[in-house]
TORKOL-4160 file (C-alpha; in steps of 0.2 Angstrom, whole numbers, padded with zeros to 4 digits, m for minus):
202
<pt num="1" X="0117" Y="m0116" Z="m0343"/>
<pt num="2" X="0109" Y="m0108" Z="m0328"/>
<pt num="3" X="0120" Y="m0094" Z="m0321"/>
<pt num="4" X="0124" Y="m0097" Z="m0302"/>
<pt num="5" X="0117" Y="m0084" Z="m0291"/>
<pt num="6" X="0127" Y="m0075" Z="m0278"/>
<pt num="7" X="0118" Y="m0083" Z="m0263"/>
<pt num="8" X="0121" Y="m0100" Z="m0271"/>
<pt num="9" X="0139" Y="m0097" Z="m0274"/>
<pt num="10" X="0141" Y="m0091" Z="m0256"/>
<pt num="11" X="0133" Y="m0107" Z="m0250"/>
<pt num="12" X="0144" Y="m0118" Z="m0261"/>
<pt num="13" X="0160" Y="m0109" Z="m0254"/>
<pt num="14" X="0154" Y="m0112" Z="m0236"/>
<pt num="15" X="0150" Y="m0130" Z="m0239"/>
<pt num="16" X="0165" Y="m0136" Z="m0249"/>
<pt num="17" X="0182" Y="m0134" Z="m0240"/>
<pt num="18" X="0192" Y="m0134" Z="m0256"/>
<pt num="19" X="0182" Y="m0121" Z="m0264"/>
<pt num="20" X="0182" Y="m0111" Z="m0248"/>
<pt num="21" X="0201" Y="m0112" Z="m0247"/>
<pt num="22" X="0203" Y="m0106" Z="m0265"/>
<pt num="23" X="0191" Y="m0092" Z="m0262"/>
<pt num="24" X="0201" Y="m0086" Z="m0247"/>
<pt num="25" X="0217" Y="m0087" Z="m0258"/>
<pt num="26" X="0208" Y="m0077" Z="m0272"/>
<pt num="27" X="0203" Y="m0064" Z="m0259"/>
<pt num="28" X="0220" Y="m0063" Z="m0251"/>
<pt num="29" X="0228" Y="m0060" Z="m0268"/>
<pt num="30" X="0215" Y="m0047" Z="m0273"/>
<pt num="31" X="0218" Y="m0037" Z="m0257"/>
<pt num="32" X="0237" Y="m0039" Z="m0257"/>
<pt num="33" X="0237" Y="m0032" Z="m0275"/>
<pt num="34" X="0225" Y="m0018" Z="m0271"/>
<pt num="35" X="0231" Y="m0013" Z="m0253"/>
<pt num="36" X="0248" Y="m0020" Z="m0251"/>
<pt num="37" X="0253" Y="m0034" Z="m0239"/>
<pt num="38" X="0257" Y="m0023" Z="m0225"/>
<pt num="39" X="0240" Y="m0014" Z="m0226"/>
<pt num="40" X="0229" Y="m0029" Z="m0227"/>
<pt num="41" X="0223" Y="m0038" Z="m0212"/>
<pt num="42" X="0215" Y="m0055" Z="m0209"/>
<pt num="43" X="0199" Y="m0047" Z="m0206"/>
<pt num="44" X="0200" Y="m0038" Z="m0223"/>
<pt num="45" X="0203" Y="m0055" Z="m0231"/>
<pt num="46" X="0189" Y="m0063" Z="m0222"/>
<pt num="47" X="0177" Y="m0050" Z="m0226"/>
<pt num="48" X="0182" Y="m0051" Z="m0245"/>
<pt num="49" X="0179" Y="m0070" Z="m0244"/>
<pt num="50" X="0163" Y="m0067" Z="m0235"/>
<pt num="51" X="0167" Y="m0078" Z="m0221"/>
<pt num="52" X="0171" Y="m0076" Z="m0202"/>
<pt num="53" X="0189" Y="m0072" Z="m0197"/>
<pt num="54" X="0189" Y="m0087" Z="m0186"/>
<pt num="55" X="0184" Y="m0098" Z="m0200"/>
<pt num="56" X="0199" Y="m0092" Z="m0210"/>
<pt num="57" X="0211" Y="m0098" Z="m0197"/>
<pt num="58" X="0205" Y="m0116" Z="m0200"/>
<pt num="59" X="0214" Y="m0115" Z="m0217"/>
<pt num="60" X="0229" Y="m0103" Z="m0214"/>
<pt num="61" X="0237" Y="m0099" Z="m0197"/>
<pt num="62" X="0243" Y="m0082" Z="m0202"/>
<pt num="63" X="0243" Y="m0068" Z="m0215"/>
<pt num="64" X="0261" Y="m0073" Z="m0219"/>
<pt num="65" X="0255" Y="m0091" Z="m0222"/>
<pt num="66" X="0242" Y="m0084" Z="m0234"/>
<pt num="67" X="0255" Y="m0075" Z="m0244"/>
<pt num="68" X="0266" Y="m0090" Z="m0245"/>
<pt num="69" X="0251" Y="m0100" Z="m0251"/>
<pt num="70" X="0247" Y="m0087" Z="m0264"/>
<pt num="71" X="0265" Y="m0086" Z="m0270"/>
<pt num="72" X="0267" Y="m0105" Z="m0270"/>
<pt num="73" X="0252" Y="m0108" Z="m0281"/>
<pt num="74" X="0256" Y="m0095" Z="m0293"/>
<pt num="75" X="0274" Y="m0099" Z="m0295"/>
<pt num="76" X="0270" Y="m0118" Z="m0296"/>
<pt num="77" X="0257" Y="m0115" Z="m0310"/>
<pt num="78" X="0269" Y="m0103" Z="m0319"/>
<pt num="79" X="0284" Y="m0114" Z="m0318"/>
<pt num="80" X="0274" Y="m0130" Z="m0324"/>
<pt num="81" X="0267" Y="m0120" Z="m0339"/>
<pt num="82" X="0284" Y="m0113" Z="m0343"/>
<pt num="83" X="0292" Y="m0130" Z="m0343"/>
<pt num="84" X="0278" Y="m0137" Z="m0354"/>
<pt num="85" X="0279" Y="m0123" Z="m0367"/>
<pt num="86" X="0298" Y="m0124" Z="m0368"/>
<pt num="87" X="0299" Y="m0143" Z="m0370"/>
<pt num="88" X="0285" Y="m0143" Z="m0383"/>
<pt num="89" X="0290" Y="m0151" Z="m0400"/>
<pt num="90" X="0287" Y="m0135" Z="m0410"/>
<pt num="91" X="0298" Y="m0122" Z="m0418"/>
<pt num="92" X="0309" Y="m0111" Z="m0407"/>
<pt num="93" X="0299" Y="m0095" Z="m0412"/>
<pt num="94" X="0283" Y="m0104" Z="m0408"/>
<pt num="95" X="0289" Y="m0107" Z="m0390"/>
<pt num="96" X="0294" Y="m0089" Z="m0387"/>
<pt num="97" X="0277" Y="m0084" Z="m0394"/>
<pt num="98" X="0268" Y="m0096" Z="m0382"/>
<pt num="99" X="0277" Y="m0090" Z="m0367"/>
<pt num="100" X="0272" Y="m0072" Z="m0371"/>
<pt num="101" X="0254" Y="m0077" Z="m0375"/>
<pt num="102" X="0253" Y="m0087" Z="m0358"/>
<pt num="103" X="0260" Y="m0072" Z="m0349"/>
<pt num="104" X="0246" Y="m0061" Z="m0356"/>
<pt num="105" X="0233" Y="m0074" Z="m0352"/>
<pt num="106" X="0238" Y="m0073" Z="m0334"/>
<pt num="107" X="0238" Y="m0054" Z="m0334"/>
<pt num="108" X="0220" Y="m0055" Z="m0340"/>
<pt num="109" X="0214" Y="m0069" Z="m0329"/>
<pt num="110" X="0224" Y="m0067" Z="m0313"/>
<pt num="111" X="0230" Y="m0050" Z="m0312"/>
<pt num="112" X="0230" Y="m0049" Z="m0293"/>
<pt num="113" X="0241" Y="m0064" Z="m0292"/>
<pt num="114" X="0254" Y="m0057" Z="m0304"/>
<pt num="115" X="0254" Y="m0040" Z="m0295"/>
<pt num="116" X="0256" Y="m0049" Z="m0278"/>
<pt num="117" X="0271" Y="m0058" Z="m0285"/>
<pt num="118" X="0279" Y="m0043" Z="m0292"/>
<pt num="119" X="0275" Y="m0032" Z="m0277"/>
<pt num="120" X="0281" Y="m0044" Z="m0263"/>
<pt num="121" X="0296" Y="m0052" Z="m0272"/>
<pt num="122" X="0310" Y="m0041" Z="m0265"/>
<pt num="123" X="0302" Y="m0041" Z="m0248"/>
<pt num="124" X="0301" Y="m0060" Z="m0246"/>
<pt num="125" X="0314" Y="m0067" Z="m0258"/>
<pt num="126" X="0328" Y="m0068" Z="m0244"/>
<pt num="127" X="0317" Y="m0075" Z="m0231"/>
<pt num="128" X="0320" Y="m0094" Z="m0227"/>
<pt num="129" X="0301" Y="m0098" Z="m0227"/>
<pt num="130" X="0300" Y="m0091" Z="m0245"/>
<pt num="131" X="0316" Y="m0099" Z="m0252"/>
<pt num="132" X="0305" Y="m0107" Z="m0265"/>
<pt num="133" X="0302" Y="m0089" Z="m0273"/>
<pt num="134" X="0320" Y="m0088" Z="m0279"/>
<pt num="135" X="0321" Y="m0106" Z="m0284"/>
<pt num="136" X="0305" Y="m0106" Z="m0295"/>
<pt num="137" X="0308" Y="m0088" Z="m0302"/>
<pt num="138" X="0326" Y="m0094" Z="m0307"/>
<pt num="139" X="0318" Y="m0110" Z="m0316"/>
<pt num="140" X="0305" Y="m0099" Z="m0325"/>
<pt num="141" X="0319" Y="m0087" Z="m0331"/>
<pt num="142" X="0330" Y="m0101" Z="m0337"/>
<pt num="143" X="0315" Y="m0108" Z="m0347"/>
<pt num="144" X="0313" Y="m0091" Z="m0356"/>
<pt num="145" X="0331" Y="m0089" Z="m0359"/>
<pt num="146" X="0332" Y="m0106" Z="m0366"/>
<pt num="147" X="0318" Y="m0103" Z="m0378"/>
<pt num="148" X="0325" Y="m0086" Z="m0383"/>
<pt num="149" X="0342" Y="m0094" Z="m0386"/>
<pt num="150" X="0335" Y="m0107" Z="m0397"/>
<pt num="151" X="0325" Y="m0094" Z="m0407"/>
<pt num="152" X="0341" Y="m0084" Z="m0409"/>
<pt num="153" X="0351" Y="m0099" Z="m0415"/>
<pt num="154" X="0337" Y="m0102" Z="m0427"/>
<pt num="155" X="0340" Y="m0085" Z="m0435"/>
<pt num="156" X="0323" Y="m0078" Z="m0430"/>
<pt num="157" X="0331" Y="m0061" Z="m0424"/>
<pt num="158" X="0336" Y="m0048" Z="m0436"/>
<pt num="159" X="0347" Y="m0039" Z="m0423"/>
<pt num="160" X="0362" Y="m0046" Z="m0414"/>
<pt num="161" X="0357" Y="m0043" Z="m0396"/>
<pt num="162" X="0364" Y="m0054" Z="m0381"/>
<pt num="163" X="0350" Y="m0066" Z="m0376"/>
<pt num="164" X="0351" Y="m0061" Z="m0358"/>
<pt num="165" X="0347" Y="m0043" Z="m0363"/>
<pt num="166" X="0334" Y="m0048" Z="m0375"/>
<pt num="167" X="0326" Y="m0058" Z="m0361"/>
<pt num="168" X="0326" Y="m0044" Z="m0348"/>
<pt num="169" X="0318" Y="m0032" Z="m0361"/>
<pt num="170" X="0305" Y="m0045" Z="m0365"/>
<pt num="171" X="0301" Y="m0049" Z="m0347"/>
<pt num="172" X="0299" Y="m0032" Z="m0341"/>
<pt num="173" X="0289" Y="m0026" Z="m0356"/>
<pt num="174" X="0277" Y="m0041" Z="m0355"/>
<pt num="175" X="0274" Y="m0043" Z="m0336"/>
<pt num="176" X="0273" Y="m0025" Z="m0331"/>
<pt num="177" X="0258" Y="m0023" Z="m0343"/>
<pt num="178" X="0248" Y="m0030" Z="m0328"/>
<pt num="179" X="0250" Y="m0012" Z="m0321"/>
<pt num="180" X="0240" Y="m0004" Z="m0335"/>
<pt num="181" X="0231" Y="m0017" Z="m0344"/>
<pt num="182" X="0212" Y="m0018" Z="m0340"/>
<pt num="183" X="0201" Y="m0032" Z="m0347"/>
<pt num="184" X="0188" Y="m0026" Z="m0359"/>
<pt num="185" X="0199" Y="m0012" Z="m0366"/>
<pt num="186" X="0201" Y="m0009" Z="m0385"/>
<pt num="187" X="0215" Y="m0022" Z="m0386"/>
<pt num="188" X="0212" Y="m0038" Z="m0378"/>
<pt num="189" X="0226" Y="m0048" Z="m0370"/>
<pt num="190" X="0228" Y="m0060" Z="m0385"/>
<pt num="191" X="0230" Y="m0045" Z="m0397"/>
<pt num="192" X="0243" Y="m0037" Z="m0386"/>
<pt num="193" X="0253" Y="m0053" Z="m0385"/>
<pt num="194" X="0253" Y="m0053" Z="m0405"/>
<pt num="195" X="0258" Y="m0035" Z="m0405"/>
<pt num="196" X="0272" Y="m0037" Z="m0393"/>
<pt num="197" X="0279" Y="m0052" Z="m0403"/>
<pt num="198" X="0278" Y="m0042" Z="m0419"/>
<pt num="199" X="0289" Y="m0029" Z="m0411"/>
<pt num="200" X="0301" Y="m0043" Z="m0404"/>
<pt num="201" X="0303" Y="m0051" Z="m0421"/>
<pt num="202" X="0302" Y="m0037" Z="m0433"/>
């Protein structure tokens, strides 16, 4: 397969509105994670996406709208994946394992999106335009708790720890890995997921 050159990629982004929109969102997430929302300007995002600032406004009316779009896409994808994993016709322990594996996959593939969600959650969660953040987050948490409860009932855990406590420990241990994990290091994301699961179950 012929590798796409940088000029060809830029031309494709310029010509395809859907691709350009996604490129803008990727650029926004990258900068929100790196600089923080407050310190990122529309000009920064346009430069990162290699477009004119004026062109960006054809897709998003403001920086707040960009953040909303990033969080909506991230949480919708995560909620959908969580629901599919929790509803799968597999053993409870497999469901828990697949939730952790999926989380590490996102950390490896979309670290900026994960960090943007983590960094901006408390700032936006009570704002009316961002009500979906609390709603989607609650649904995702409920899925994890449901999977862990089923695994506990199945006798998978050797220590009797309340499910809500076990969930918080697993959630924080897993998702905060985005702050130190770097792709290409000695342990890849898939290996780390299995190591975390070994600690959880043994």
